C-alpha positions in Angstrom: 40.0 -121.8 166.8 39.8 -118.5 164.8 37.2 -118.6 161.2 39.4 -119.0 158.2 37.8 -117.7 154.5 36.8 -120.4 152.3 38.7 -119.4 149.7 42.0 -119.5 151.6 42.4 -115.7 153.0 43.7 -114.8 156.7 42.1 -116.1 159.6 39.6 -113.4 161.0 40.0 -111.8 164.0 36.8 -111.3 166.9 38.2 -107.5 167.3 36.6 -106.8 164.0 33.1 -107.9 164.8 33.5 -105.3 168.0 34.9 -103.2 165.3 31.9 -103.0 163.5 29.6 -102.7 166.7 31.5 -99.7 168.0 31.7 -97.9 164.6 27.6 -98.8 163.8 26.9 -96.9 167.5 29.1 -93.8 166.6 27.7 -93.4 162.8 24.3 -94.0 164.1 24.7 -91.6 166.9 26.4 -89.1 164.6 23.0 -89.2 162.3 20.4 -89.1 165.4 22.8 -85.6 166.1 22.1 -84.4 162.9 19.7 -81.2 163.2 19.8 -81.1 167.1 22.1 -78.6 169.2 24.7 -80.9 169.5 27.8 -79.8 167.0 29.0 -81.9 164.0 32.5 -81.4 162.5 34.0 -82.7 159.6 37.7 -83.0 159.9 40.6 -84.6 158.4 41.9 -87.3 159.2 45.5 -85.7 160.6 43.8 -83.1 162.2 43.7 -82.5 166.2 40.5 -84.8 167.1 41.1 -83.8 170.8 39.5 -80.5 170.9 36.7 -82.0 169.2 36.1 -84.3 171.6 36.9 -82.0 174.6 34.3 -79.6 173.4 31.6 -82.5 173.1 31.7 -81.8 169.5 31.4 -85.2 167.4 34.1 -85.3 165.1 33.1 -87.2 161.1 36.1 -88.0 158.9 35.6 -87.9 155.0 38.5 -89.4 154.3 36.7 -92.7 156.7 34.1 -92.1 154.4 36.0 -92.0 151.2 37.6 -95.7 152.0 33.9 -96.9 152.9 33.0 -95.9 149.8 36.1 -97.7 148.0 35.3 -100.8 149.9 32.1 -101.4 149.1 33.0 -100.6 145.2 30.7 -97.3 144.9 33.7 -95.2 144.6 33.7 -94.6 140.6 30.0 -93.9 140.7 30.4 -91.0 143.1 33.8 -89.7 141.5 32.1 -89.9 138.4 29.4 -87.5 139.9 32.3 -85.0 140.7 34.1 -85.1 137.8 31.2 -84.0 135.9 31.1 -80.9 137.8 34.6 -80.2 136.6 36.6 -82.0 139.4 39.8 -83.9 137.1 40.3 -87.3 137.4 43.5 -86.6 139.0 42.6 -85.4 142.1 42.5 -87.3 145.4 39.7 -89.9 144.9 39.1 -89.9 148.7 37.9 -85.8 147.7 35.8 -86.6 144.5 34.5 -89.3 146.2 33.3 -87.7 149.4 31.9 -84.7 147.4 30.3 -86.5 144.6 28.8 -88.1 147.8 27.3 -85.0 149.2 25.7 -84.1 145.9 24.1 -87.3 145.0 23.1 -88.4 148.6 24.7 -91.9 147.2 26.8 -93.5 150.4 27.0 -97.3 151.8 25.9 -95.4 155.6 23.2 -93.4 153.8 25.7 -90.5 153.8 27.1 -88.6 156.3 25.5 -86.2 158.8 25.5 -82.4 157.5 28.5 -80.4 158.9 27.9 -77.3 161.4 31.6 -76.1 160.6 35.0 -78.0 159.5 38.3 -78.8 160.8 41.3 -79.2 158.2 45.1 -79.9 159.0 47.7 -79.7 156.1 49.9 -82.6 158.0 48.5 -85.3 155.2 48.4 -83.2 152.6 47.8 -80.2 150.9 44.9 -81.4 148.8 42.5 -80.9 151.9 42.5 -77.0 152.0 40.9 -77.1 148.6 38.9 -79.7 149.5 37.4 -78.3 152.7 37.1 -74.6 151.5 35.1 -76.5 148.6 32.8 -78.6 151.4 32.6 -75.0 152.9 31.0 -73.6 149.7 28.9 -76.8 149.4 27.6 -76.5 153.2 28.1 -72.5 153.7 29.8 -73.6 156.5 32.9 -71.7 158.4 36.0 -73.7 158.1 39.5 -73.6 160.7 42.7 -74.3 158.9 45.3 -75.6 160.8 48.8 -75.2 159.1 51.6 -77.4 160.5 55.6 -76.8 159.1 56.7 -79.6 156.8 59.7 -81.4 158.8 63.0 -81.6 156.7 65.9 -83.2 159.3 64.9 -82.2 162.7 61.6 -80.9 164.3 62.7 -77.3 165.3 61.2 -75.7 168.7 59.6 -72.6 166.4 57.7 -75.1 164.4 56.1 -76.3 167.7 55.5 -72.5 168.6 53.9 -72.1 165.6 51.5 -75.2 165.7 50.5 -74.4 169.8 49.3 -70.9 168.7 47.3 -71.7 166.2 45.9 -74.6 168.9 45.2 -71.3 171.3 43.2 -69.7 168.1 41.1 -73.3 167.8 40.0 -73.0 170.9 39.0 -69.3 170.7 37.1 -70.4 167.3 35.4 -73.4 169.1 34.2 -71.5 171.4 32.2 -69.0 169.1 30.8 -72.1 167.7 29.9 -74.1 170.3 29.1 -70.6 172.6 30.5 -72.0 175.2 33.7 -71.8 177.3 36.5 -74.3 176.6 37.1 -76.8 179.0 41.0 -77.3 179.3 40.3 -80.0 182.3 38.8 -81.6 179.8 41.2 -81.6 176.9 44.0 -83.1 179.5 42.3 -85.8 180.0 40.8 -86.5 176.8 44.5 -86.1 175.7 45.5 -88.8 178.4 43.0 -91.1 176.7 44.5 -90.5 173.2 48.2 -90.9 174.7 46.6 -94.0 175.9 44.8 -95.6 173.2 48.3 -94.9 170.7 50.5 -96.7 172.8 47.9 -99.6 172.5 47.5 -99.1 169.2 51.1 -99.9 168.9 51.4 -102.8 171.2 48.7 -104.3 168.8 50.5 -103.9 166.0 53.6 -104.9 167.6 52.4 -108.3 168.2 53.2 -108.8 164.8 56.3 -109.3 165.1 56.1 -112.4 166.7 56.6 -115.4 163.9 54.4 -116.4 162.8 52.6 -113.3 163.1 49.1 -113.1 164.7 47.3 -110.8 162.5 47.9 -109.1 159.2 48.1 -105.4 157.9 45.0 -106.0 156.2 43.5 -107.1 159.7 45.0 -103.4 161.0 43.6 -102.0 157.9 39.9 -103.0 159.4 40.6 -102.3 162.9 42.4 -99.3 162.5 39.0 -96.9 162.3 38.8 -96.4 165.8 42.2 -95.0 166.3 41.6 -92.6 163.7 38.1 -91.8 164.4 37.8 -92.0 168.2 40.8 -91.8 169.5 40.6 -89.5 173.1 37.6 -91.8 174.1 37.7 -94.2 176.8 35.4 -96.7 174.1 39.1 -96.8 172.0 40.7 -97.7 174.9 39.1 -100.2 176.2 38.9 -101.9 172.8 42.4 -102.0 171.9 43.1 -103.5 175.3 41.0 -106.4 174.4 42.2 -106.5 170.6 45.6 -106.8 172.3 44.5 -109.8 174.6 42.8 -111.3 171.5 46.4 -111.2 169.7 48.2 -112.9 172.4 46.2 -115.5 173.2 46.3 -116.3 169.5 49.9 -116.6 170.1 50.0 -118.6 172.8 47.7 -121.1 171.4 49.8 -121.0 168.1 46.9 -119.2 165.6 48.6 -117.7 163.0 46.8 -114.8 160.3 48.7 -116.8 157.4 48.8 -120.7 157.7 52.3 -122.1 157.2 53.8 -118.3 157.5 56.8 -118.5 154.7 57.6 -114.7 154.0 56.8 -111.5 156.1 56.4 -108.5 154.2 55.6 -104.4 154.6 53.1 -102.5 153.3 53.8 -99.3 151.8 50.7 -96.3 151.1 46.9 -96.4 151.7 45.3 -100.1 151.6 43.8 -100.7 147.7 39.9 -100.6 149.7 37.9 -102.5 147.1 41.1 -105.2 146.4 41.4 -106.2 150.4 40.0 -109.5 149.8 41.5 -110.4 147.3 44.5 -109.5 148.0 44.7 -111.0 151.1 44.2 -114.1 149.7 46.3 -114.0 146.8 49.4 -113.4 149.8 47.9 -116.1 152.2 48.2 -118.3 149.1 51.9 -118.2 148.7 52.0 -118.3 152.5 53.2 -114.5 152.5 52.1 -112.7 155.4 52.1 -108.6 155.4 53.6 -108.0 158.9 53.7 -104.3 159.1 52.3 -101.2 157.0 53.6 -97.5 157.2 49.5 -96.4 157.3 48.7 -97.8 160.3 51.5 -97.1 162.3 51.0 -93.3 161.1 48.6 -93.4 164.3 51.1 -94.2 166.1 51.0 -90.8 167.9 54.3 -90.6 170.2 54.8 -87.6 172.9 51.3 -86.9 173.7 51.7 -88.0 177.1 53.3 -84.9 178.6 52.6 -82.4 181.8 51.6 -80.2 179.1 48.8 -80.9 176.9 49.1 -78.7 174.0 52.8 -79.3 174.3 52.0 -83.1 173.2 49.7 -82.5 170.5 52.1 -79.8 169.0 54.7 -82.9 168.5 52.0 -85.6 167.9 50.3 -83.8 164.8 53.4 -81.9 163.3 55.5 -84.8 163.3 53.1 -87.3 161.6 54.0 -89.9 158.9 53.0 -87.6 156.2 54.7 -84.2 157.0 58.2 -85.6 156.8 60.7 -86.1 154.2 61.6 -88.8 152.0 65.0 -89.6 154.3 62.9 -89.6 157.6 60.1 -92.1 155.9 63.6 -94.1 155.1 64.7 -94.0 158.3 60.9 -95.3 159.6 60.5 -97.6 156.5 63.7 -99.2 157.8 63.2 -99.4 161.5 59.5 -101.6 160.5 61.6 -104.1 158.5 63.7 -104.5 161.2 61.5 -104.5 164.0 58.7 -107.2 162.3 61.6 -108.8 160.3 60.5 -108.1 156.9 61.7 -110.1 154.1 60.2 -107.8 151.0 58.3 -104.4 151.2 55.4 -103.7 148.9 54.6 -100.3 147.5 51.6 -98.9 146.7 51.9 -96.1 144.1 48.5 -94.7 145.1 47.7 -92.3 141.9 45.3 -90.3 144.1 47.9 -89.3 146.8 50.5 -87.7 145.5 52.2 -86.9 148.9 52.3 -90.5 150.0 53.5 -91.7 146.5 56.2 -88.9 145.7 59.7 -90.4 145.7 58.7 -93.7 146.2 60.9 -95.1 143.8 63.6 -93.2 145.6 62.8 -94.8 148.6 62.8 -98.2 147.0 66.3 -97.3 145.5 67.7 -96.6 149.3 66.1 -99.6 151.2 67.6 -101.8 148.9 71.1 -100.1 149.1 71.2 -99.8 153.0 68.9 -102.9 153.6 69.3 -105.1 150.5 65.9 -105.8 150.9 64.2 -105.8 147.7 60.6 -104.3 147.1 57.7 -104.0 144.1 56.2 -101.3 143.0 52.2 -102.0 142.0 50.5 -99.0 140.2 46.5 -98.6 141.6 44.6 -95.9 143.6 43.0 -96.3 147.0 39.4 -96.3 146.0 39.2 -95.6 142.5 38.8 -99.3 140.3 39.4 -97.9 137.2 43.3 -97.7 137.1 43.4 -100.8 138.6 44.2 -104.2 136.6 44.1 -107.3 138.2 45.4 -109.6 135.4 48.5 -106.9 135.5 49.2 -106.8 139.2 48.4 -110.6 140.2 51.0 -111.3 137.9 53.4 -108.8 139.1 52.9 -110.0 143.0 53.2 -113.4 142.0 56.7 -113.2 139.9 58.0 -111.2 143.1 57.0 -113.2 145.5 58.6 -116.1 143.4 61.8 -114.3 143.5 61.6 -114.4 147.5 61.6 -117.5 147.3 64.3 -118.1 145.1 66.0 -115.9 147.3 65.3 -117.8 150.5 66.5 -121.1 149.1 69.7 -119.6 147.6 70.4 -118.6 151.1 69.8 -121.8 152.4 71.9 -123.5 150.3 
């Protein structure tokens, strides 16, 4: 039987410990490479990491580090360092946290290794351009910026041609940084691993369609680190194959994430990293399991397995969740609610992430009009705890869950 939190939280996955070991080896290897001949690149979470791995360059994700700062409850301290330099509190707390950490050297993992260059892609937001420009000045290193056209209704061929051309320029840039010829055959191998890991990640998340769910999205938030950081490697493929097997075993043994699951909910937006445990326990205490979310599903890259790696990469990185319109977001959320049998939707109005939070009240209205599924909007920030109200959010969640309980009772009678 899996371990159960003493305070009534969800039952833990063995995969979480394996994930910690995998990520520890990754960060230790990156720290040891600092100052050596091996190149290190800082990259945005929506950036095409396959090119770095194919060129034997170590990818480092400041956004992942920002999440660690939040989970370790160090974000406010380092954000204040950046704010003292003039960075507004209205800016992304990942950006403020990482800039403040780079300056103050405060970090739960001893800081990130110094980059040799930077790779930013605006398919997740426009903030990354200015954020990475600031990092480029701070470290005095070059920045390659990849621009992806926004998708309003459908992906047009011209957008793929445009992105593909930039991939060609990226390969030339990497050759200039490594002074080596870029290996396109190696890229094809890396993209194959990426496609396989993305499909395995989807299959992992799809295990939660089972009633009751063998894990919650809080488990998914924790175990998404490899698909974000190391996709394109065999280690990630192996990890998610094992995680999928563990979930299947839990299903066969009747082990659920939340004992006596009563409600199945969907989470929208980035997690509130500094309140993960408390929120998990709060929902579990009401028999509510968050069985799916838009955030982890954003790394289910589609279309990577194509004969031409550049074609697959162009499509995958242009169609990411935050690079699409509200109409397309509504379609994806409705699909998740249907596939995972969602009873309700929890919408995190994230002060830091404007692209993710803009239009959420319209999304809330459209979801209800088209499906009748109710939702709750809670206002917070992914890592900046100064804008979080424990009492207010707890009260609102409890009231929402009581409403769901009444709806189920009414429909049953």
